[in-house]
Backbone as numpy.savetxt, mean C-alpha at the origin, in Angstrom:
# Nx Ny Nz CAx CAy CAz Cx Cy Cz
9.25 21.51 -8.09 8.68 20.93 -8.84 8.40 21.92 -10.35
9.10 21.70 -11.52 9.13 22.45 -12.45 7.55 22.36 -13.33
6.89 23.34 -14.01 5.80 23.34 -14.70 5.76 22.06 -15.34
7.02 21.59 -16.31 7.11 20.44 -17.01 6.57 19.23 -16.52
6.91 19.23 -15.14 6.96 17.66 -14.59 5.32 17.73 -13.58
4.75 19.00 -13.70 3.08 18.68 -13.18 2.44 17.99 -13.89
1.22 17.26 -13.24 0.50 16.31 -13.87 -0.92 16.89 -13.76
-1.58 17.15 -14.89 -2.86 17.42 -15.05 -3.70 15.83 -14.53
-4.41 16.08 -13.50 -5.23 14.50 -13.25 -6.47 14.54 -14.41
-6.97 15.33 -15.22 -7.97 15.09 -16.06 -6.92 14.52 -17.37
-7.27 13.01 -17.61 -6.63 12.69 -18.71 -5.48 11.79 -17.96
-4.80 12.29 -17.06 -3.47 11.06 -16.49 -3.84 9.59 -16.15
-2.80 8.99 -16.52 -3.14 7.36 -16.45 -2.41 7.02 -15.56
-3.20 6.30 -14.50 -3.07 5.97 -13.36 -3.17 4.44 -13.02
-2.09 3.85 -12.63 -2.05 2.58 -11.96 -2.11 2.45 -10.73
-2.92 1.49 -10.19 -3.17 1.23 -8.81 -3.22 -0.15 -8.60
-2.30 -0.78 -7.77 -2.42 -2.12 -7.19 -2.99 -2.48 -6.32
-3.61 -3.58 -5.98 -4.60 -4.02 -4.80 -5.86 -3.15 -5.22
-6.10 -2.87 -6.16 -7.30 -1.96 -6.52 -8.80 -2.49 -6.26
-8.66 -3.85 -6.20 -9.95 -4.35 -6.43 -11.07 -3.92 -5.22
-10.66 -3.58 -4.08 -11.10 -3.77 -2.84 -10.60 -2.29 -1.96
-11.14 -1.88 -0.93 -10.89 -1.24 0.14 -10.29 0.16 -0.30
-8.96 0.63 0.43 -8.32 1.74 -0.07 -7.74 1.79 -1.63
-7.31 0.77 -2.34 -7.21 0.87 -3.59 -8.48 1.16 -4.50
-9.80 0.70 -4.19 -10.87 0.54 -4.76 -11.42 2.22 -4.57
-11.27 2.78 -3.60 -11.48 4.23 -2.81 -10.52 5.25 -3.75
-9.62 5.01 -4.07 -8.70 5.35 -5.07 -8.91 5.41 -6.47
-9.26 4.73 -6.74 -9.54 4.33 -8.17 -10.86 5.57 -8.34
-11.54 5.24 -7.34 -12.76 6.21 -7.64 -12.57 7.56 -7.63
-11.61 7.90 -6.51 -11.26 9.32 -6.49 -10.31 9.85 -7.57
-9.62 9.13 -8.10 -9.15 9.29 -9.56 -9.89 9.88 -10.80
-10.51 8.65 -10.85 -11.58 8.88 -11.90 -12.82 9.84 -12.04
-13.09 10.36 -10.74 -14.06 11.51 -10.51 -12.84 12.73 -10.94
-11.96 12.84 -11.15 -11.16 14.02 -11.62 -10.84 13.79 -13.07
-11.55 12.95 -13.49 -11.13 12.66 -14.99 -9.77 11.65 -15.91
-9.43 11.39 -14.57 -7.97 9.98 -14.68 -8.55 8.80 -15.42
-7.46 8.47 -16.29 -7.86 7.08 -16.76 -7.08 6.06 -15.93
-7.63 5.34 -15.03 -7.05 4.06 -14.24 -7.20 3.02 -14.47
-6.03 2.22 -14.35 -5.97 0.46 -14.51 -5.68 0.19 -13.08
-6.42 -0.81 -12.73 -6.84 -1.70 -11.55 -5.85 -2.78 -11.79
-4.71 -3.38 -10.97 -4.01 -4.64 -11.12 -4.35 -5.16 -9.89
-4.79 -6.42 -9.88 -5.23 -6.99 -8.63 -5.22 -8.66 -8.80
-4.94 -9.43 -7.76 -4.64 -10.96 -8.16 -5.81 -11.39 -7.85
-7.18 -10.94 -7.48 -8.54 -11.18 -7.42 -8.97 -10.33 -8.53
-8.84 -11.19 -9.87 -9.26 -10.64 -11.23 -10.78 -10.30 -11.08
-11.57 -11.19 -10.82 -12.92 -10.81 -10.87 -13.34 -10.14 -9.87
-12.81 -9.45 -8.69 -13.20 -8.24 -7.69 -12.75 -6.97 -8.61
-11.39 -7.15 -9.07 -11.03 -5.89 -9.72 -11.71 -5.51 -10.92
-12.32 -6.67 -11.73 -13.16 -6.41 -12.81 -14.43 -5.55 -12.25
-14.94 -6.03 -11.03 -16.46 -5.57 -10.90 -16.05 -4.05 -10.44
-14.96 -3.78 -10.03 -14.77 -2.75 -9.39 -14.40 -1.36 -10.69
-13.66 -2.00 -11.53 -13.40 -1.55 -12.65 -14.74 -1.03 -13.54
-15.37 -1.73 -13.41 -16.71 -1.83 -14.34 -17.73 -0.99 -13.60
-17.83 -0.62 -12.78 -18.98 0.57 -11.92 -18.08 2.03 -11.95
-16.98 2.32 -12.64 -16.17 3.66 -12.74 -15.91 3.87 -13.92
-16.04 5.12 -14.45 -15.67 5.49 -15.82 -14.36 5.47 -15.95
-13.95 5.34 -17.09 -12.49 5.08 -17.70 -11.67 4.49 -16.49
-11.83 3.13 -16.35 -11.44 2.46 -15.48 -11.25 0.75 -16.28
-10.18 0.57 -16.05 -9.93 -0.73 -16.81 -9.01 -1.55 -15.72
-8.96 -2.82 -15.77 -8.59 -4.00 -14.88 -8.00 -5.21 -15.52
-6.82 -5.51 -14.51 -6.30 -6.75 -15.13 -5.70 -7.67 -13.90
-4.97 -8.74 -14.28 -4.45 -9.77 -13.20 -3.06 -9.34 -13.00
-2.78 -8.71 -11.50 -1.58 -8.49 -11.23 -1.05 -8.84 -9.89
0.35 -9.83 -10.01 0.78 -10.37 -9.01 1.89 -9.32 -8.74
1.78 -8.42 -7.74 3.00 -7.70 -7.39 4.42 -8.45 -6.98
4.67 -9.41 -6.62 5.56 -10.04 -6.52 6.19 -10.62 -7.43
5.73 -10.70 -8.82 6.08 -11.39 -9.73 6.55 -9.98 -11.06
8.01 -9.96 -11.18 8.21 -9.14 -12.21 7.92 -9.48 -13.59
7.62 -10.95 -13.98 6.79 -10.96 -15.42 5.40 -10.59 -15.33
4.87 -10.70 -14.14 3.30 -10.29 -14.15 3.36 -8.84 -14.17
4.27 -7.96 -13.82 4.24 -6.32 -13.65 4.28 -6.22 -15.45
5.40 -7.03 -15.81 5.93 -6.61 -17.18 4.75 -6.60 -18.23
3.54 -7.90 -18.07 2.94 -8.22 -18.53 1.47 -7.19 -18.48
1.20 -7.05 -17.23 0.29 -5.59 -16.84 0.56 -4.66 -17.48
1.68 -4.12 -17.34 2.24 -2.67 -17.81 2.13 -2.74 -19.45
2.40 -3.55 -20.06 2.59 -3.74 -21.47 1.05 -3.32 -21.83
0.26 -3.90 -21.45 -1.22 -3.86 -21.50 -1.70 -2.53 -21.26
-1.32 -1.71 -20.49 -1.32 -0.18 -20.32 -0.75 0.60 -20.90
0.54 0.18 -21.37 1.26 1.23 -22.30 0.41 1.13 -23.74
-0.06 0.02 -24.32 -0.55 -0.38 -25.53 -1.83 0.58 -25.48
-2.46 0.90 -24.39 -3.83 1.24 -24.70 -3.47 2.60 -24.34
-2.87 3.31 -23.52 -2.55 4.62 -23.27 -1.44 5.42 -23.55
-0.24 4.56 -24.11 0.93 5.35 -24.29 2.05 5.58 -23.09
1.46 5.52 -22.00 2.06 6.14 -21.18 1.71 5.68 -19.76
2.63 5.90 -18.41 2.21 5.85 -16.87 2.30 7.04 -16.19
1.43 7.86 -16.19 1.73 9.26 -15.06 2.05 9.01 -13.81
1.20 8.00 -13.27 1.03 7.84 -12.07 0.79 6.54 -11.30
2.05 6.07 -10.28 1.87 4.46 -10.05 1.43 4.65 -8.55
0.37 3.86 -7.85 0.22 3.83 -6.48 0.20 2.48 -6.15
1.28 2.22 -5.41 1.35 0.79 -4.95 1.04 0.66 -3.42
-0.38 0.02 -3.79 -1.04 -0.01 -2.87 -1.48 -1.47 -1.91
-1.20 -2.68 -2.85 -1.38 -3.93 -2.47 -0.73 -4.24 -0.79
-1.31 -4.97 -0.20 -0.84 -5.23 1.34 -1.52 -6.12 1.67
-0.65 -6.97 2.55 -1.62 -7.63 3.39 -1.10 -7.79 5.07
-1.96 -8.02 6.00 -1.95 -7.33 7.40 -2.37 -8.60 8.52
-1.32 -9.97 8.28 -1.88 -10.87 9.24 -1.46 -10.17 10.77
-2.21 -10.68 11.80 -1.83 -10.10 13.09 -1.72 -11.22 14.27
-0.99 -11.21 15.03 -0.90 -12.08 16.05 0.24 -12.54 16.59
0.80 -13.59 17.34 2.11 -13.75 18.07 3.08 -13.99 16.62
4.18 -12.99 16.74 5.57 -13.27 15.98 6.04 -14.96 16.10
6.28 -15.27 17.03 6.90 -16.95 16.84 5.72 -17.79 16.28
4.56 -17.63 16.28 3.36 -18.39 15.89 3.10 -18.02 14.37
3.48 -17.30 13.59 3.28 -16.94 12.39 4.22 -17.85 11.40
3.40 -18.28 10.48 4.23 -19.29 9.55 5.08 -18.94 8.92
5.95 -19.61 8.50 6.82 -19.12 7.34 6.22 -18.61 6.25
5.33 -19.40 5.59 4.66 -19.10 4.76 4.15 -17.58 4.51
3.45 -17.33 5.72 2.61 -16.09 6.10 3.73 -14.70 5.94
4.75 -15.17 6.78 6.09 -14.36 6.73 6.39 -13.91 5.33
6.81 -15.05 4.39 6.91 -14.79 3.38 6.00 -13.77 2.43
4.72 -14.42 2.70 3.68 -13.22 1.98 3.80 -12.14 2.09
3.94 -11.64 3.68 4.00 -10.50 4.08 4.86 -9.56 3.48
6.29 -10.03 3.81 7.38 -9.61 2.87 7.54 -9.46 1.61
6.85 -10.41 0.70 6.91 -10.27 -0.65 5.93 -9.37 -1.22
4.77 -9.10 -0.72 3.83 -8.36 -0.95 4.35 -6.80 -0.70
4.42 -6.67 0.73 4.50 -5.00 1.32 5.85 -4.71 0.97
6.95 -5.23 0.65 8.12 -4.88 0.39 8.54 -4.90 -1.10
8.54 -6.35 -1.29 9.07 -6.67 -2.57 7.96 -6.32 -3.78
6.84 -5.98 -3.50 5.83 -5.72 -4.66 6.34 -4.14 -4.68
6.29 -3.33 -3.50 7.02 -2.08 -3.90 7.87 -1.61 -4.93
8.98 -2.53 -4.53 10.30 -2.60 -5.40 9.92 -3.05 -6.72
9.34 -3.90 -6.97 8.98 -4.25 -8.35 8.18 -2.93 -9.30
7.09 -2.67 -7.92 6.39 -1.61 -8.93 7.29 -0.42 -9.55
8.05 0.13 -8.42 8.97 1.37 -8.71 10.12 1.03 -9.71
10.51 -0.22 -9.84 11.24 -0.49 -10.90 10.94 -0.55 -12.16
9.40 -1.14 -12.03 8.71 -1.38 -13.52 8.34 0.26 -14.10
8.27 0.98 -13.31 7.93 2.12 -14.26 8.73 3.44 -14.14
9.70 3.32 -13.28 10.94 4.46 -13.13 11.37 4.76 -14.49
12.01 3.67 -15.30 12.29 4.02 -16.43 11.70 4.90 -17.44
10.79 4.49 -17.69 9.68 5.44 -18.41 9.29 6.63 -18.06
8.82 6.79 -16.51 8.92 8.01 -16.12 10.07 8.99 -16.37
11.18 8.35 -15.78 12.48 9.17 -15.81 12.64 9.63 -17.45
12.45 8.83 -18.43 12.64 9.38 -19.94 11.78 10.15 -20.30
10.35 10.28 -19.77 9.35 11.25 -20.07 9.50 12.60 -19.24
10.63 12.65 -18.34 10.72 13.81 -17.20 9.71 14.04 -16.53
8.97 13.21 -16.02 7.80 13.82 -15.18 7.09 12.16 -14.68
6.61 12.27 -13.64 5.82 11.20 -13.01 5.72 11.04 -11.57
4.79 10.29 -11.19 4.90 10.37 -9.25 4.24 8.92 -8.98
5.33 8.50 -7.90 4.76 7.36 -7.49 4.25 7.57 -6.22
3.32 6.64 -5.64 2.57 6.73 -4.07 2.72 5.37 -3.75
3.50 5.18 -2.45 3.68 4.14 -2.03 2.51 3.97 -0.67
1.75 3.43 -0.52 0.81 3.35 0.66 1.50 2.48 1.97
2.13 2.91 2.57 2.55 2.47 3.76 1.69 2.43 4.90
1.93 2.88 5.88 1.17 2.55 7.10 1.66 3.47 8.32
1.02 4.14 9.37 1.79 4.54 10.51 2.38 3.44 11.16
2.19 2.24 10.95 2.96 1.02 11.56 4.28 0.96 10.75
4.51 1.74 10.11 6.07 1.95 9.52 6.87 3.20 10.42
6.05 3.83 11.41 6.79 4.38 12.22 6.63 4.26 13.54
5.26 3.24 13.86 4.75 3.14 15.16 5.06 1.59 15.61
5.80 0.99 16.27 5.97 -0.35 16.84 5.22 -0.85 17.47
4.48 -1.86 17.08 2.87 -2.53 18.18 3.13 -3.98 18.17
2.71 -4.55 19.42 2.95 -6.03 19.57 1.90 -6.69 18.67
1.87 -7.69 18.35 1.21 -8.52 17.30 1.41 -8.13 16.00
2.30 -7.37 15.43 2.48 -6.77 14.34 3.92 -6.77 13.59
4.53 -7.84 14.33 6.10 -7.36 14.48 6.61 -7.60 12.60
6.24 -8.73 11.74 6.50 -8.65 10.63 5.83 -7.48 9.68
4.50 -7.34 10.09 3.88 -6.21 9.38 4.77 -4.93 9.41
4.91 -4.72 11.02 5.53 -3.22 11.13 6.79 -3.38 10.11
7.87 -4.23 10.13 9.04 -4.63 9.57 8.65 -4.10 8.22
7.84 -4.68 7.50 7.51 -4.34 6.09 6.95 -3.03 5.85
6.28 -2.57 6.55 6.03 -0.89 6.45 7.24 0.17 7.00
7.91 -0.48 7.84 9.13 0.65 7.92 9.94 0.27 6.57
10.06 -0.82 6.20 10.94 -0.86 5.10 9.98 0.04 3.73
8.88 -0.06 3.80 8.44 0.56 2.72 8.31 1.95 2.61
8.42 2.49 3.87 8.93 4.21 4.17 10.24 4.19 3.68
11.16 3.58 4.22 12.33 3.48 3.80 12.90 3.61 2.41
11.98 2.85 1.67 12.15 2.70 0.25 11.65 3.94 -0.73
10.41 3.94 0.01 10.09 5.53 -0.73 11.21 6.81 -0.29
11.62 7.28 0.71 12.29 8.15 0.95 13.61 7.97 0.06
14.23 6.74 0.20 15.61 6.67 -0.62 15.13 6.94 -1.91
14.31 6.31 -2.38 14.02 6.39 -4.17 13.70 8.05 -4.30
12.99 8.56 -3.53 12.98 10.20 -3.76 13.86 10.76 -4.05
14.92 10.56 -2.90 16.36 11.24 -3.11 17.11 10.72 -4.46
16.92 9.84 -4.49 17.96 9.15 -5.80 17.33 9.73 -7.30
15.97 10.07 -7.37 15.60 10.32 -8.35 15.22 12.02 -8.21
15.77 12.78 -7.25 15.27 14.18 -7.24 15.90 14.83 -8.43
15.19 15.55 -9.25 15.75 16.30 -10.21 15.66 15.73 -11.70
14.67 14.51 -11.53 14.46 13.72 -12.82 12.94 14.51 -13.15
12.39 14.72 -12.30 10.66 15.23 -12.68 10.01 14.11 -12.05
10.82 12.97 -11.60 9.36 12.03 -10.76 9.78 12.30 -9.42
8.60 12.08 -8.80 8.51 12.35 -7.35 8.26 10.93 -6.90
8.38 10.67 -5.46 7.96 9.36 -4.69 7.54 10.27 -3.13
6.01 9.67 -3.18 5.75 10.11 -1.66 5.08 8.95 -1.03
5.45 8.66 0.32 4.66 7.91 1.08 3.62 8.39 1.81
2.24 7.66 1.75 1.10 7.59 2.55 0.93 6.99 3.72
0.95 7.09 4.94 0.81 6.68 6.07 -0.44 6.66 6.91
-1.51 5.87 6.59 -2.63 5.74 7.22 -2.68 5.10 8.58
-3.62 5.70 9.42 -3.81 5.10 10.91 -4.71 3.98 10.23
-5.29 3.24 11.70 -6.08 2.13 11.45 -7.43 2.62 10.41
-7.28 1.84 9.15 -8.13 2.14 8.33 -9.63 1.19 8.57
-10.63 1.48 8.02 -11.92 0.48 7.99 -12.11 -0.25 7.05
-11.47 -1.20 6.85 -11.17 -2.01 6.00 -11.31 -3.36 6.30
-11.40 -4.39 5.37 -11.21 -6.11 5.60 -10.07 -6.20 6.44
-8.68 -5.21 6.05 -7.71 -5.58 6.77 -7.72 -5.34 8.04
-8.54 -4.65 8.86 -8.93 -4.56 10.40 -9.83 -5.07 10.80
-10.54 -6.31 10.15 -11.63 -7.16 10.73 -11.33 -7.70 11.75
-11.94 -7.67 12.92 -11.68 -8.19 14.03 -11.07 -7.43 14.93
-10.31 -6.68 14.57 -9.46 -5.77 15.37 -10.00 -4.65 15.76
-9.89 -4.70 17.25 -10.40 -3.47 18.01 -10.13 -2.11 17.48
-10.75 -1.37 17.11 -10.16 -0.24 16.56 -10.62 1.06 17.52
-10.05 2.58 17.48 -10.21 3.44 18.19 -9.05 3.26 19.42
-9.86 3.52 20.60 -9.28 3.37 22.09 -7.66 4.31 22.06
-7.71 5.54 21.35 -6.48 6.50 21.37 -6.04 6.37 20.14
-6.22 5.25 19.25 -5.54 5.39 17.77 -6.97 5.92 17.10
-6.60 6.85 16.27 -7.53 7.45 15.03 -7.76 6.30 14.26
-8.92 6.57 13.83 -9.21 5.51 12.64 -10.12 6.26 11.78
-9.78 5.83 10.11 -10.16 6.65 9.04 -10.86 5.64 8.13
-11.51 6.18 7.39 -11.99 5.63 6.22 -11.25 5.60 5.26
-11.55 4.62 3.98 -10.74 4.35 2.92 -10.74 5.83 2.09
-11.65 6.31 2.23 -12.17 7.44 1.31 -11.12 8.74 1.68
-10.69 8.65 3.23 -9.95 9.63 3.67 -8.07 9.44 3.17
-7.99 8.07 3.00 -6.75 7.76 2.39 -6.57 7.87 0.85
-7.55 7.86 0.33 -7.73 7.96 -1.33 -7.40 9.45 -1.69
-8.34 10.45 -0.82 -8.11 11.80 -0.89 -6.47 12.13 -0.77
-5.99 11.40 0.04 -4.35 12.04 0.42 -3.70 11.57 -0.65
-3.83 10.32 -1.11 -3.30 10.00 -2.23 -3.25 10.85 -3.44
-4.49 11.23 -3.95 -4.97 11.99 -4.90 -4.37 13.42 -4.95
-4.20 13.86 -3.61 -3.81 15.18 -3.22 -2.33 15.43 -3.29
-1.56 14.39 -3.23 0.05 14.16 -3.17 0.44 14.48 -4.41
-0.41 14.31 -5.49 0.29 14.53 -6.79 0.33 16.04 -6.95
-0.51 16.98 -6.41 -0.39 18.22 -6.42 0.83 18.77 -5.68
1.01 18.43 -4.36 1.74 18.76 -3.65 3.18 18.11 -3.53
3.27 17.08 -3.78 4.70 15.72 -4.07 5.21 16.15 -2.88
4.67 15.79 -1.43 5.54 15.87 -0.42 6.12 14.19 -0.33
7.21 14.52 0.52 7.76 12.96 0.70 7.05 12.00 1.37
6.26 12.56 2.63 5.60 11.85 3.49 4.28 12.37 4.01
3.08 11.77 4.02 1.82 11.96 4.46 1.26 11.34 5.30
0.68 11.45 6.60 0.05 10.61 7.20 -1.52 11.02 7.05
-2.37 9.92 7.60 -3.79 9.97 7.27 -4.23 9.72 8.95
-4.74 10.51 9.91 -5.08 12.09 9.52 -3.73 12.68 9.69
-3.51 13.96 9.17 -2.26 14.83 8.58 -1.30 15.10 9.90
-2.03 15.23 11.10 -1.26 15.24 12.33 -0.76 14.49 12.92
-0.72 13.12 12.37 -0.46 11.95 13.13 0.97 11.94 13.28
1.37 11.50 12.18 3.14 11.58 11.89 4.22 12.85 12.54
3.58 13.65 12.43 3.97 14.99 13.10 4.27 14.67 14.44
2.80 14.21 15.11 2.75 14.26 16.24 3.74 12.97 16.81
3.57 11.93 15.94 4.47 10.94 16.59 5.88 11.21 16.87
6.37 11.85 15.88 7.69 12.23 15.82 8.06 13.44 17.22
6.98 14.24 17.42 7.05 14.91 18.61 7.11 14.16 20.03
6.43 13.05 20.12 6.24 12.20 21.03 7.70 11.74 21.22
8.37 11.01 20.10 9.51 10.29 20.35 10.79 11.40 20.79
10.54 12.50 20.49 11.68 13.78 20.88 11.21 14.10 22.06
10.23 14.45 22.30 10.21 15.33 23.51 9.36 14.68 25.02
8.78 13.31 24.73 8.01 12.81 25.64 8.94 11.51 26.22
9.03 11.64 27.73 9.80 10.49 28.28 9.52 9.41 27.92
10.28 8.21 28.12 9.70 6.78 27.59 8.77 6.03 28.32
8.86 6.74 29.87 7.96 5.81 30.94 6.45 6.54 30.80
6.40 7.77 29.86 5.25 8.24 29.93 4.37 7.91 28.46
5.24 7.45 27.75 4.64 6.99 26.33 4.57 5.53 26.75
5.29 5.04 27.72 4.68 3.54 27.96 3.51 3.25 28.79
3.22 4.19 29.74 1.93 4.59 30.51 0.90 4.83 29.53
0.92 5.54 28.52 -0.22 5.81 27.59 -0.36 4.78 26.77
0.57 3.77 26.13 0.39 2.78 25.43 -0.41 1.99 26.31
-0.21 1.79 27.88 -0.94 0.64 28.64 -2.25 0.92 28.60
-2.62 2.41 28.93 -3.87 3.04 28.89 -4.60 2.63 27.57
-4.07 3.00 26.43 -4.85 2.68 25.19 -4.76 1.22 24.63
-4.31 0.38 25.37 -4.14 -1.02 25.07 -3.41 -1.28 23.90
-1.91 -1.02 23.69 -1.46 -1.23 22.31 -1.35 -2.54 22.29
-1.39 -3.36 23.08 -1.06 -4.93 22.76 -2.20 -5.72 22.03
-3.61 -4.86 21.70 -4.69 -5.32 21.58 -4.42 -6.18 19.91
-3.67 -5.76 18.92 -3.37 -6.85 17.94 -2.93 -8.28 18.36
-2.20 -8.15 19.58 -1.73 -9.59 19.84 -2.97 -10.32 20.74
-3.64 -9.57 21.62 -4.63 -10.09 22.36 -6.04 -9.96 22.25
-6.34 -8.85 21.40 -7.76 -8.58 21.36 -8.57 -8.98 19.74
-7.82 -9.78 19.12 -8.38 -10.31 18.07 -9.60 -11.01 18.20
-10.87 -10.77 17.38 -11.94 -11.40 17.11 -11.83 -12.64 15.85
-11.40 -13.62 16.46 -11.21 -14.68 15.08 -12.10 -14.83 14.35
-13.36 -14.96 14.75 -14.60 -15.60 13.90 -14.92 -13.90 13.10
-15.02 -13.20 13.38 -15.08 -11.45 12.68 -13.85 -11.86 11.40
-12.74 -11.81 11.72 -11.62 -11.71 11.16 -11.57 -12.93 10.10
-12.31 -14.11 10.07 -12.31 -15.64 9.53 -11.94 -15.12 8.05
-12.92 -14.67 7.51 -13.12 -14.43 6.07 -11.47 -13.97 5.42
-11.16 -13.22 6.09 -9.72 -12.23 5.61 -8.71 -13.15 5.87
-8.58 -13.96 6.88 -7.49 -14.95 7.30 -7.57 -15.92 6.60
-8.63 -16.58 6.06 -8.56 -17.59 5.09 -8.45 -17.34 3.88
-8.38 -16.22 3.31 -7.74 -15.65 2.09 -6.59 -15.46 2.03
-6.02 -14.80 3.20 -4.48 -14.77 3.25 -3.77 -16.09 3.41
-4.38 -17.29 4.13 -3.60 -18.31 4.08 -3.59 -19.31 2.67
-5.05 -19.12 2.24 -5.12 -19.84 0.77 -3.82 -18.84 0.00
-3.50 -17.66 -0.22 -2.77 -16.83 -0.98 -1.06 -17.15 -0.58
-0.91 -17.53 0.94 0.38 -18.00 1.65 0.62 -19.22 0.79
-0.18 -20.21 0.85 -0.13 -21.62 0.54 0.00 -21.53 -0.92
-0.32 -20.88 -1.73 0.05 -20.76 -3.52 1.02 -20.15 -3.21
1.36 -19.23 -2.52 2.79 -18.26 -2.91 3.96 -19.32 -2.63
3.68 -20.29 -1.41 4.78 -21.08 -1.22 4.97 -22.06 -2.41
3.86 -22.65 -2.75 4.06 -23.43 -3.84 4.58 -23.03 -5.02
4.26 -21.84 -5.29 4.83 -21.17 -6.61 6.07 -20.91 -6.60
6.68 -20.49 -5.27 8.28 -20.33 -5.22 8.87 -21.29 -4.92
8.53 -22.59 -4.66 9.42 -23.97 -4.54 9.08 -24.28 -5.90
8.22 -24.27 -6.89 8.08 -24.58 -8.13 8.87 -23.72 -8.95
9.29 -22.31 -8.69 10.14 -21.43 -9.45 10.95 -20.49 -8.19
12.04 -21.15 -7.77 12.58 -20.37 -6.68 13.13 -18.92 -7.09
13.43 -18.72 -8.43 13.97 -17.38 -8.86 12.75 -16.58 -9.09
11.49 -17.00 -8.96 10.64 -15.91 -9.22 9.39 -16.05 -8.42
9.10 -15.42 -7.48 8.00 -15.11 -6.71 6.55 -14.79 -7.47
5.60 -15.37 -6.97 4.58 -15.04 -8.07 3.24 -14.50 -7.21
2.84 -15.19 -6.01 1.34 -14.81 -5.74 1.26 -13.58 -4.78
0.32 -12.80 -5.18 0.18 -11.60 -4.14 -1.11 -11.88 -3.71
-1.25 -11.36 -1.97 -2.27 -11.52 -1.01 -3.37 -10.34 -1.21
-4.19 -10.14 -0.76 -5.20 -9.54 -0.82 -5.22 -8.07 -0.07
-5.38 -7.17 -0.29 -5.50 -5.99 0.29 -6.92 -5.57 0.99
């Protein structure tokens, strides 16, 4: 990385999607603590505004990550106010859990459109300006579910494998331009996304602040992939290379790796599921009304 492509966080312009809650809100707080000017984009406008109001140098607006037009409108506001975008954090995502064949088509569409198309739209929206400036950094918040397949998470797994692949390929395509792409892969995170799901039992669990710290630190080191905790992705790679499959399967049974399919507390998860179902229904209605333009983003 050349000196001209380095980004000083003090005064940097940062866009964070799905920034109203959870990882996104923690990341906004971490960046503003370093002096960055942060713009939170979220489909839940009131939540995003409340988060922005409690942070210095932080603004918010409505952003539907699945809509190219919404990206254009939101980033126009950012450019008019700040003049540039230094860092994009593609954080917005949804995580329904349960049986693959019982998953509604509307839910499948929402997962893929938010978790995959949202990342594509975000990168396409900021890359031309970053390349022209000769510097910029994109962080795609994926998941260790982008490396570790799990029962009860089939579509979500697929979306996060895709997010990781998109990140690695885009990083290579824009190598030498001064623009870098990092995929951040958290383990299970203590946010609403994981509500009602049994955590622990052999799978490391982290807080949103841990993920936020990894996102902020990536601006310094610009690595292609970072897991949270840091040892997890290298550890899983070693398992896949060195550990016989029968031992892996035995360990999976020991830690109950089917818990996302069989161990969900629906009552605890109800508020999150209600919001996902509402967004999925709205997303389907919008897609039907305008088939060439998806519109609705789910909650993070």
